[in-house]
Steps between C-alpha positions, in 0.01 A plus 500: 500500500276190479133557428207278600172512307182320612140505393184290483273518193146367533344360181170435678368438850647148492811533278815705556874497457783620718819647361829587667848575376830630633718701268824692519621750240228388257585129529239260643665293775201283595126476441181318595174490301217299656144437379247443779132409515253546782315195628246585766655790687864393464755574223689197361811508280462317168826559311816692588800600290804614695877508533514366856751224413727729299332430165154548351262217578127426532310343787152363439315493827202280586231544759626198696829694549709272275717668238 
C-alpha cells in the first residue's frame, strides 16, 4: 500500500521548508522538498528539489516568477 508523508518545518517566522514523499514497500516513489521565505504576509518559494519530471531536479525560483 502506497504511503504519503507531508510536513512543514519552520526555521523561523520567515523561513520554512515543505517536505512530501510517496513510498511503497519502503521504496520512495517521488518527493518534493521546497524552501520558502516570507515577504510581507505572503510565503514565496525560493528553491525546490523534486521528481516531477521522472528524475531528480532543482528549480530556483525568483520573486518575479521566472524560474
